[in-house]
LOFIGU-831353 format. One record per residue (C-alpha): x, y, z. Coordinates in Angstrom, 3 decimals, m for minus. Layout:
BEGIN
X; Y; Z
...
// end
This chain:
BEGIN
m9.361; m24.490; 3.323
m12.812; m25.513; 4.566
m11.863; m24.598; 8.137
m10.156; m21.301; 7.360
m12.498; m19.742; 4.773
m16.236; m19.176; 4.686
m17.597; m19.256; 1.132
m20.582; m16.952; 0.563
m21.140; m17.457; m3.176
m20.173; m19.843; m5.965
m20.349; m17.790; m9.150
m19.189; m18.980; m12.568
m16.343; m16.637; m13.469
m14.600; m16.052; m16.793
m10.900; m16.894; m16.391
m10.607; m14.390; m13.525
m7.610; m12.427; m12.369
m7.181; m11.586; m8.693
m5.966; m8.423; m6.967
m4.919; m8.873; m3.330
m4.093; m5.996; m0.990
m3.043; m5.478; 2.622
m1.916; m2.297; 4.424
1.753; m1.567; 3.788
4.225; 1.276; 3.250
2.380; 4.517; 2.406
m0.788; 2.372; 2.307
m0.382; 2.191; m1.476
m1.866; m1.295; m1.930
m4.987; m0.594; 0.125
m5.643; 2.708; m1.618
m5.648; 0.896; m4.962
m7.726; m2.020; m3.686
m10.347; 0.016; m1.852
m10.707; 2.406; m4.788
m11.474; m0.475; m7.143
m13.942; m1.867; m4.616
m15.602; 1.554; m4.348
m15.965; 1.950; m8.099
m16.796; m1.628; m9.097
m19.113; m2.407; m6.184
m18.190; m6.121; m6.243
m20.258; m8.829; m4.573
m19.156; m10.792; m1.473
m17.437; m14.065; m2.314
m15.738; m15.364; 0.835
m14.002; m14.372; 4.051
m11.082; m15.690; 6.062
m11.850; m17.002; 9.555
m10.173; m14.171; 11.458
m9.743; m15.682; 14.971
m7.392; m18.318; 13.569
m4.937; m15.652; 12.352
m5.483; m12.729; 14.734
m5.383; m12.412; 18.526
m7.364; m9.452; 19.908
m5.472; m7.441; 22.527
m8.509; m5.943; 24.247
m12.176; m5.014; 23.942
m14.235; m1.861; 23.525
m16.631; m0.600; 26.166
m19.682; 1.408; 25.071
m21.878; 3.000; 27.755
m20.180; 0.796; 30.366
m21.063; m2.396; 28.463
m18.278; m4.609; 27.140
m18.546; m5.466; 23.453
m17.476; m8.694; 21.802
m13.852; m8.898; 20.595
m13.314; m7.321; 17.181
m11.107; m8.862; 14.499
m9.628; m7.428; 11.293
m11.592; m8.539; 8.238
m10.026; m10.426; 5.330
m12.616; m10.594; 2.571
m12.930; m11.772; m1.023
m15.227; m10.128; m3.564
m16.028; m10.900; m7.180
m16.934; m8.667; m10.121
m18.129; m9.767; m13.546
m16.627; m7.834; m16.419
m19.490; m7.617; m18.921
m17.402; m5.931; m21.617
m14.029; m7.566; m21.031
m12.571; m11.032; m21.401
m11.949; m11.704; m17.727
m13.728; m11.276; m14.403
m12.028; m10.091; m11.225
m11.656; m11.399; m7.686
m10.672; m8.748; m5.158
m9.143; m9.612; m1.797
m8.869; m6.914; 0.876
m7.206; m7.553; 4.233
m7.728; m4.960; 6.952
m4.473; m5.904; 8.685
m1.507; m8.253; 8.512
m1.269; m10.830; 11.311
1.751; m10.960; 13.606
2.201; m14.664; 12.852
0.839; m17.304; 10.475
1.435; m14.969; 7.533
2.723; m17.835; 5.417
m0.397; m19.861; 6.157
m2.628; m16.890; 5.370
m0.880; m16.465; 2.021
m1.583; m20.132; 1.235
m5.207; m19.642; 2.259
m5.579; m16.791; m0.243
m4.031; m18.941; m2.965
m6.434; m21.769; m2.026
m9.359; m19.486; m2.853
m7.662; m18.319; m6.051
m7.260; m21.913; m7.221
m10.806; m22.862; m6.245
m12.266; m20.165; m8.497
m9.837; m20.665; m11.377
m7.723; m17.524; m11.058
m5.303; m17.256; m13.986
m3.118; m14.443; m12.661
m2.580; m12.769; m9.300
m1.681; m9.099; m8.765
m0.393; m7.299; m5.685
0.697; m3.680; m5.168
3.368; m2.048; m3.040
5.535; 1.041; m2.582
8.994; 1.441; m4.078
10.936; 3.774; m1.783
13.189; 5.982; m3.895
14.811; 9.432; m3.846
11.935; 10.868; m5.842
10.624; 14.278; m4.715
6.943; 14.473; m3.832
6.394; 17.014; m6.616
7.619; 14.560; m9.285
5.442; 12.098; m11.185
6.109; 8.634; m9.715
7.073; 5.773; m12.001
5.664; 2.272; m11.652
8.012; m0.648; m11.102
7.214; m4.244; m11.907
8.216; m7.637; m10.528
6.901; m11.021; m11.665
7.147; m14.724; m10.951
8.004; m15.807; m14.526
10.041; m14.585; m17.481
6.931; m14.432; m19.674
5.270; m12.028; m17.238
8.361; m9.829; m17.352
7.706; m9.393; m21.058
4.212; m8.184; m20.209
5.758; m5.687; m17.788
8.041; m4.409; m20.529
5.127; m3.835; m22.924
3.634; m1.430; m20.364
6.961; 0.424; m20.030
7.311; m0.291; m16.341
10.604; 0.036; m14.485
12.498; m3.206; m13.894
14.204; m2.475; m10.585
16.512; m5.489; m10.578
17.197; m6.736; m7.043
14.713; m5.582; m4.398
12.669; m6.801; m1.450
8.882; m6.541; m1.195
7.994; m6.701; 2.473
4.877; m8.051; 4.159
2.086; m10.110; 2.672
1.924; m7.918; m0.439
5.290; m9.485; m1.223
5.093; m12.879; 0.461
1.943; m13.776; m1.490
3.990; m13.590; m4.697
6.466; m16.149; m3.405
3.708; m18.538; m2.368
2.039; m18.096; m5.759
5.340; m18.942; m7.470
5.720; m22.119; m5.376
2.200; m23.161; m6.342
2.687; m22.426; m10.051
0.276; m19.484; m10.197
1.386; m16.546; m12.334
1.746; m13.449; m10.172
2.913; m9.874; m10.557
3.512; m6.895; m8.285
3.177; m3.260; m9.332
5.153; m0.843; m7.165
4.596; 2.916; m7.157
7.509; 5.211; m6.337
7.256; 6.892; m2.924
9.750; 9.392; m1.408
11.813; 7.958; 1.442
10.910; 10.900; 3.657
7.158; 10.388; 3.121
6.944; 6.633; 3.693
4.692; 7.027; 6.759
2.053; 9.044; 4.947
m0.684; 7.582; 2.713
0.346; 8.159; m0.898
m2.575; 8.256; m3.361
m0.224; 9.680; m6.008
1.717; 6.415; m6.156
m1.573; 4.503; m6.010
m2.896; 6.522; m8.944
0.169; 5.711; m11.034
m0.341; 2.004; m10.280
m4.084; 2.125; m10.968
m3.565; 3.626; m14.414
m1.390; 0.648; m15.404
m3.357; m1.992; m13.523
m6.692; m1.113; m15.125
m5.160; m1.646; m18.556
m3.813; m5.039; m17.505
m7.179; m6.039; m16.042
m9.116; m4.680; m19.034
m11.293; m2.565; m16.723
m12.573; 0.898; m17.554
m13.454; 3.042; m14.539
m12.912; 6.778; m13.945
m9.974; 7.796; m11.772
m11.186; 11.336; m11.076
m11.704; 10.800; m7.341
m8.280; 9.202; m6.949
m6.738; 12.130; m8.827
m8.410; 14.507; m6.376
m7.019; 12.518; m3.452
m3.545; 12.675; m5.007
m3.782; 16.453; m5.501
m4.872; 16.967; m1.884
m2.079; 14.735; m0.573
0.536; 16.567; m2.646
m0.763; 19.887; m1.334
m0.444; 18.681; 2.264
3.072; 17.386; 1.641
4.023; 20.724; 0.110
2.733; 22.569; 3.178
4.565; 20.191; 5.514
7.778; 20.568; 3.532
7.441; 24.359; 3.674
6.901; 24.287; 7.440
9.823; 21.929; 7.911
12.075; 24.202; 5.862
10.996; 27.177; 7.971
11.819; 25.297; 11.174
15.137; 24.237; 9.646
16.081; 27.833; 8.854
15.007; 29.065; 12.285
16.948; 26.336; 14.060
20.229; 26.894; 12.224
20.223; 30.699; 11.925
18.774; 32.050; 15.167
21.369; 30.435; 17.460
24.151; 32.029; 15.416
22.824; 35.487; 16.211
22.468; 34.544; 19.867
26.046; 33.304; 19.996
27.180; 36.618; 18.551
25.510; 38.446; 21.436
27.066; 36.084; 23.949
30.554; 36.769; 22.586
30.081; 40.535; 23.055
28.968; 40.063; 26.669
31.978; 37.845; 27.370
34.308; 40.493; 26.007
32.734; 43.141; 28.251
33.127; 40.892; 31.282
36.801; 40.343; 30.453
37.451; 44.067; 30.164
35.740; 44.851; 33.473
37.666; 42.064; 35.161
41.033; 43.394; 33.953
40.325; 46.840; 35.387
39.830; 45.532; 38.952
// end
């Protein structure tokens, strides 16, 4: 780990939990992670050595001068919970590497073990047939049977067999191999809106996650983001429905006109 992580602080933490997040479907995990970082204002703890995991594909040029290569950041933060039983370590990754994902997952677990993390959380999207106007449910998946009981106490959906893609999922498997309790909270996202950021699903996750972490922060700003996103989806759905109606009704009228012209041509031809 010494070669892959730069440690910036060595705080004494109370039996911390960790939340790790990377960009994924509907950007659900990063919305949750960045919102907590915004509200908690945690302190820098460590960072992953980016050039080992990422290969830049070009450089930026500003005023004709070439800048140094830029790498996605993968950073750890810590926050001391003065009123709760446990502190929090927050990991935020700007991007997922094209390779060495398994090694990066182990690197994150290395840091978790070094600072005595007792439980690891990730977040993800659960693609379902839910409509964007419906309240999304939160699904749960865990690495042990005992954690499943914790999921049940929070009335989360047990989805049975599913796949959690990317590092938001892979990290759970690595944690299981290394005997670290881990859990993933998945917010329902409509299939047709998987490419759009979904703060509504993130809000549903955050409401459950904060209870599990014993953290009390306001969610007003995230609720505003969810309302704005739902409004945009409603507008897009309305526009799409209008285009759908235009596409499937207008040609019918045009075909009717074409049939009349054909009949006239036939009649004129028969008279010659």
